[in-house]
Structures are given as structure tokens and as C-alpha cells.
N, C-alpha and C positions, 0 to 999 in steps of 0.2 A: 423502608429498608430496615429500620430498627426492629419493627415487629417481625419481619422476616428473620432477622438475626436471632431474636428471642425464641422463635419456634424451631428454626432449622440450623442455628449456629453458622449461618452463611447468609449472604444477600446476593440477589440475582440482578443482572443488568444485561442489556442488549449489547453483545460483543461487537456488533457491526457499527455501533455509533462511534463517531469520531471524538466525542467529548468524554470518553471513559476516564481519562486522567483527572479531569475536573470533577467527575462524579465520585471518584475515589477520594479526592481531596475534600469534597463536601461531606462525604461519609466519615472521614477521619475527624473533621472538625465537629460534626454532630456527636460522634462517639466521645470525643474529648469533653464536650460540654455536658454530656449525660454521665460522664464518668464510667463509660463502658469500655474497659481496657481491651477485652476480647475483640469487640467490633473495631476498635481503633487499630489494633494489631492486624486484623484481617484486611482493613482498608489499605494499610501500608503494604501488606504482603501482596495484595492485588495490584497496587500501583507499581510495586517493585517488579512484579511479573511482567507488566507492560514494558518497563525499562529493560528487563532482561531479554525479552523477545526482540525488542528493537535493537539492542546492542549485542545480540548473541553472535553475530558474524560481522566482522569489520568490513567485509565486502558488501554486505547487504545494507543499503541506506535505510535510515529510519523513515517511516511513512511521513509524508509531509503533513498529513492531518494531525498526527501526534505532535509534531513540532509546532504547529499553529496553536495548539492548546497549552503549550508551556507558559506563555505570559499570563493566561487566565488562572492557571493552577498556582503559579507563583504569587500572584496578587492575593488569591484566597488564603494561601498558607501563611505568607509573610505578614499579612494584615491581622491575622487572627491567632498567631502563635508568637512565641518569643524564643530566643536562643540563649542558652545559658553557657555556651562554649565548653560543654563537658562537665561543668561543676554545677552546684546547686546554689541558687540565690535564696537567702532566707528573707522572708518578709516579716516585719515586726508589726503585730496588731496589738493595739491597746484595748484592754478589756476593762471597762470601768464598772463601778458598782451602781450605775443608774439603769433604770428600766427604759423601755421604749419611749416613754413620755419625757424622760429626763429627770424624774423625781427619784431621789434615793429610796431604795427599798429598806424594810425594817432590819434585815440582817446586815445591811451595809452600815446603818446608823450605829450599830454596836461597835463596828470596827472602824469608825470614822477617824479615830486617832491614828490608826494604822494606815498604810498606803492603800488608797481606794482604787488606784490604777495599777494593774500589773501588766507586764509585757510578756507575750507568748510568741515564740518563734515557730513559724509554720514553714516547712520547706516547700518550695515551689516544685511543680512537676517538670520533668525533663521532656520538652516537646520539640526536639530538634530533628528527629529522624526523618520526617517528611521533607523538611527543609534541605537536609543533606541529600536526599534522593533527587529532589528537583535540581539542586546545584550540580550534582554528579551528572545527571542527564544533560543539563545545559552545557556543562563543560565538555562533554563528549561530542556534542554537535554544535559547538560555538561558532565555527566558521559558517555553517549553514544558517544558524539562528541570527547572526549579525545582519543578515539580509532583510530581516523582518523589522518593520518600523515599530510594531507592537512590542517586540522583544527589547529593542533599544529603549523604548519608553519605560518598560518595566524595569529594565536594568538601572535606569536613572532614578526611578521612583523608589526603589528599595535598595538602599546602600548595603544592607546586610546581605542581600542576595548577590550583589555585585562582588562583595568581599568573599563570599563563599565560592562563587564561580572562579574568582581569581585564584583562590587557594587550591582549587581542585583541577584547574586547567592544566593540560599537559604542556610541558616545556617546548619551546620552539627551538630554533637553531641556537647553538652555543655561541655566545658573543665572545670574540677574542679581542681583548683591548689592544689598541695600537697607541703608540706614543706619537703624538702629532708634533711635527717639526714647525719651527717658526711661529710659535704661539707667543704673543706678547702678553 
């Protein structure tokens, strides 16, 4: 699919398959690993289109096949991405004056009296868009997904996913507090 993207700026898949959401998640992860932002955005766009088609009409239920694929897609994305909650986490990398063998190089010997280790801050990439898409989809069909054992297991296995779904889930009935009498 990467070669297809390089030639056609698109990738092709069998639309009749039930695991298209997982296919787009894998493509997203591959593009992320390869640093191909265009392919990554395209995979997210195609997954978003699946979500849009499934949620386009509140009267039309999502296909059960698509709902069955949610736990697999969640496992793929949440195992291989991280969430920065809208900000950027900076990772500090120490760059020392030693070469791969560990021996100091000649240029470092001259500066040995100076600091031989410098710290460089490299901003991490924001990779939460696919996570939010999956959480949005799961929260929209939470009542139906709760019936699946695989979804419950995924929900327990990935606390970040559980938190995202909880934040995006629609509110239920408004609870009216009552004052209880005769409480000791």
C-alpha cells in the first residue's frame, strides 16, 4: 500500500471486506513509522469516512461487522501510539562526544574540559487523531458495544481508551439529588 501511495497518492482496498477499519489503522501506523504524513492523513481520512457513513443517520444502525472490528483497531492504535492530551511532550536526549564504540573522538578530546554532554530537546509528534476517532465511534455505539466480550476486554486492557470513551460519551439522564431522611 505504501508503493501504491507513492505512485497514485492513494491506496486501494476491497470495500466489501469487514476489516477495513483495522486495515486503515495498520496503514496509519505504517505511515507513522515511515514518516509519511500524507499517507497517515489519508488513512485517517478513510477511517473517518467509515465512521461518517456509519453515523450519518441516527436511524441507521452501524453495521455489526464494523462494530466487531473496533476492539482490534483499538488494540492496534493504543498499543502503538501515545496521547499527549493536546500538548507536546518534549523528550530530552543526551548527545555525548563518544562515537559508537564508546571511545572519545579527536574533536571531543580538545573540548574535554568543556561539557562533553549536551541536552537537546526534540518535540514528540502529536499522534492522537486516530485515538479520538476510535473513542468517538465507540462512545456513539457504547450501548451496543457493551454487549461484546472483546470490547469489554479491550476497554479494561487500555485505560487511556476507557478514559477517552468516558469523556466523549453522551450524557444520560440528569440526576436530581434527593435529600434522604433518617440517615444516621
